[in-house]
Residue, then its C-alpha position, 0 to 999 in steps of 0.5 A: m758507221s765510221e766517224v769519218f763521215g760525221c758532220e765535220y766531214a760534211d762541212a769540210y766537203d762543202l768547203l772543199y767543193q764551194d767553187k764546184d758548178y753543180s748547176a752546170e753538172c746538172r744541166l749536163i745530166d738533164r741533156l743526157l737524160r733527154k738524149y738517151a732515156n726512154g721516155n720523159v724522166r722527171k724523177v731522180l734517185d741520188l744515191g750517195c747524195g752527200t750534202g745534196n748540192h746536185a739534188l738541189a740543182l736538179a730540183e731547181q730544173g724541175y726534177e723530183v729528187v730523192g737523195d740518200d747518203r750513209a752519212p747523216g751530215 
């Protein structure tokens, strides 16, 4: 894996997006799942989860979330 995605990148990513409203985005995801999914979705796979801010917000809404990212940071 490229060193571009090391710990420094994760720190910079979080700093760059510190004002991003992850909770609002996850409320939108929740509304879309409730409207368009077949059945009651309670488990989410977050591919390319980055530093996990969407996963955390979805978990706070009651979802069981598994996140995976190629970068360990």
